Legacy VTK file of the C-alpha trace (Angstrom):
# vtk DataFile Version 3.0
C-alpha trace
ASCII
DATASET POLYDATA
POINTS 201 float
-0.143 0.279 -0.158
1.418 3.240 -1.154
2.581 5.672 1.860
1.593 9.358 1.798
3.706 11.922 3.124
1.254 14.525 5.093
0.783 18.130 3.840
0.753 21.342 5.630
-1.927 22.582 4.048
-4.332 21.806 1.313
-6.519 24.545 -0.510
-9.942 23.171 -2.252
-10.932 25.469 -5.212
-14.940 24.380 -6.202
-15.291 25.173 -9.828
-18.337 23.679 -10.713
-20.850 22.265 -8.393
-24.653 21.844 -8.238
-25.371 25.383 -6.674
-24.256 28.523 -5.901
-25.263 30.435 -2.927
-23.125 33.852 -1.863
-25.753 34.372 1.172
-25.250 31.130 3.495
-23.063 31.586 6.342
-20.111 28.771 6.314
-17.447 27.756 8.414
-14.358 29.731 9.053
-12.261 27.864 6.637
-14.673 28.168 3.821
-14.648 31.552 1.889
-17.859 31.699 0.176
-18.469 33.093 -3.472
-19.342 36.772 -2.302
-15.980 37.256 0.106
-13.853 35.646 -2.578
-14.717 38.119 -5.495
-15.043 40.772 -3.102
-11.272 40.049 -1.927
-10.663 39.543 -5.975
-12.080 43.496 -6.343
-15.504 42.753 -6.675
-17.382 46.316 -6.112
-21.193 45.886 -6.640
-22.996 42.868 -6.914
-23.721 41.352 -10.593
-24.730 38.606 -12.690
-21.368 39.142 -14.672
-19.693 37.868 -11.659
-21.569 34.840 -10.311
-20.275 31.813 -11.279
-22.846 29.000 -12.786
-24.156 26.041 -10.890
-24.391 22.585 -13.059
-24.934 19.097 -12.819
-21.984 17.832 -11.981
-18.488 18.415 -9.900
-15.003 19.825 -10.810
-12.217 20.854 -7.851
-9.077 22.903 -7.972
-6.888 20.949 -5.064
-3.539 22.762 -4.247
-1.125 20.820 -1.544
1.350 22.419 0.163
4.244 20.895 2.369
7.335 23.492 3.076
7.914 25.382 0.282
6.576 22.325 -2.467
3.248 23.057 -4.083
1.675 20.623 -6.256
-2.055 21.210 -7.702
-4.570 18.546 -9.337
-7.724 19.172 -11.010
-10.115 16.485 -9.759
-13.208 16.211 -12.572
-13.371 18.614 -14.926
-17.799 19.136 -14.732
-20.377 18.488 -17.724
-19.768 20.787 -20.088
-17.601 23.292 -21.147
-19.665 26.568 -20.933
-19.454 26.308 -17.052
-16.178 24.988 -16.390
-14.820 27.920 -18.509
-16.638 30.909 -17.608
-16.349 29.353 -13.352
-12.560 28.935 -14.372
-12.051 32.712 -15.389
-14.624 34.205 -13.010
-12.802 32.501 -9.897
-9.425 33.365 -11.676
-8.380 29.646 -11.364
-4.606 28.920 -11.680
-4.914 26.526 -14.661
-1.271 26.488 -15.770
0.159 25.357 -12.326
-2.386 22.070 -12.716
0.240 19.054 -12.983
-1.994 15.939 -12.923
-5.771 15.596 -13.617
-7.962 12.854 -11.632
-10.864 11.684 -12.881
-13.096 10.157 -9.912
-15.278 7.992 -11.573
-16.732 7.481 -15.143
-19.866 9.761 -15.456
-20.193 12.619 -18.093
-21.251 15.043 -15.280
-17.414 14.883 -14.168
-15.837 14.592 -17.211
-17.621 16.422 -20.197
-15.622 19.477 -20.149
-12.067 17.464 -19.874
-10.632 18.521 -23.313
-11.659 21.924 -22.723
-9.703 21.424 -19.225
-7.019 20.261 -20.802
-7.066 23.164 -23.698
-6.687 25.546 -20.887
-3.899 23.704 -19.110
-2.021 22.880 -21.947
-1.831 26.419 -23.194
-0.726 27.780 -19.670
1.903 24.948 -19.052
3.933 25.627 -22.189
2.166 22.841 -23.977
3.276 19.899 -21.834
1.206 16.375 -21.503
-0.799 16.019 -18.542
-0.785 12.761 -16.451
-4.222 11.491 -16.191
-5.750 9.400 -13.382
-8.534 6.938 -14.310
-9.528 3.297 -13.746
-10.298 1.175 -16.964
-13.901 0.584 -16.004
-14.758 4.068 -16.747
-14.393 4.378 -19.966
-17.323 1.381 -20.204
-20.564 2.905 -21.894
-23.222 3.636 -19.806
-27.030 3.468 -19.243
-29.970 3.816 -17.378
-32.777 1.085 -17.202
-36.505 2.491 -17.329
-39.169 1.224 -15.430
-40.626 0.087 -19.035
-37.129 -1.499 -19.672
-35.671 0.490 -22.074
-32.346 1.810 -21.485
-31.270 5.682 -21.583
-27.856 5.914 -22.848
-25.373 8.502 -21.103
-22.358 10.087 -22.666
-19.392 8.362 -22.827
-16.243 9.737 -20.774
-13.848 10.887 -23.623
-11.922 7.699 -24.612
-7.761 7.144 -23.761
-7.556 7.893 -27.358
-9.075 10.950 -27.795
-7.673 12.218 -24.246
-3.768 11.625 -25.448
-4.934 13.182 -29.143
-5.409 16.139 -26.682
-2.136 15.603 -24.444
-3.352 13.330 -21.993
-0.527 10.845 -20.485
-3.666 8.607 -19.640
-2.297 6.641 -16.485
-5.195 3.657 -16.721
-4.389 1.670 -13.387
-6.442 -0.301 -10.946
-3.902 0.215 -8.818
-3.615 2.707 -4.953
-0.248 5.204 -5.989
0.930 7.951 -5.169
1.925 11.040 -7.073
3.252 14.534 -6.929
6.037 14.165 -4.318
3.427 11.606 -2.367
1.441 14.383 -1.853
-1.609 12.637 -3.842
-3.094 9.391 -4.005
-5.211 7.593 -6.085
-7.203 4.838 -4.337
-7.599 2.001 -7.470
-10.119 -0.146 -7.793
-13.076 -0.053 -4.965
-14.596 -3.252 -5.082
-18.247 -3.343 -5.524
-20.711 -5.089 -3.192
-23.699 -4.154 -5.797
-25.040 -5.173 -9.224
-25.322 -1.317 -9.412
-23.614 0.114 -12.525
-21.508 -2.068 -14.091
-21.268 -0.640 -17.297
-22.803 -2.644 -20.206
-21.133 -5.741 -22.042
-18.768 -5.421 -24.405
LINES 1 202
201 0 1 2 3 4 5 6 7 8 9 10 11 12 13 14 15 16 17 18 19 20 21 22 23 24 25 26 27 28 29 30 31 32 33 34 35 36 37 38 39 40 41 42 43 44 45 46 47 48 49 50 51 52 53 54 55 56 57 58 59 60 61 62 63 64 65 66 67 68 69 70 71 72 73 74 75 76 77 78 79 80 81 82 83 84 85 86 87 88 89 90 91 92 93 94 95 96 97 98 99 100 101 102 103 104 105 106 107 108 109 110 111 112 113 114 115 116 117 118 119 120 121 122 123 124 125 126 127 128 129 130 131 132 133 134 135 136 137 138 139 140 141 142 143 144 145 146 147 148 149 150 151 152 153 154 155 156 157 158 159 160 161 162 163 164 165 166 167 168 169 170 171 172 173 174 175 176 177 178 179 180 181 182 183 184 185 186 187 188 189 190 191 192 193 194 195 196 197 198 199 200
């Protein structure tokens, strides 16, 4: 089992989420959307400053240990518009991203992946980006409706297409650490139910 090395700090910047809420109170270690925008220079509330909430998720993770800092993009959200709008409005530094992790094989976490890869490589000198994924993520998926028919889901981007866009795909079922042992992917988590096994090949 790989061993993680403790970090001094982990910053999580949510780029895409299911909701946006600038009014609710937050814990002391969480900066809400309006406070963040105000810190960056917002002088008047405006729709032109707000992020876009969509079904899906993406986060920029930055770990720091001493003088060493590494950043990882965790998922991309469902589509280009929300990812591009939110990263721009949040001032997310995609040029610092050194790797991408796809949590699971659903379109709402991977639909903006090509846009994310393009934005990262446009800022990192066009270097390839390590991309960690489980091989089972690339299976086609569908939902079985009550009448027995299937409603197909968009596939996640294929290994070939990701590679063509500049990803260095690390497709593994094994746990591993990366970026100075500051990040960890768990590898395969055994399924104990028949839920979501994908379509037969």
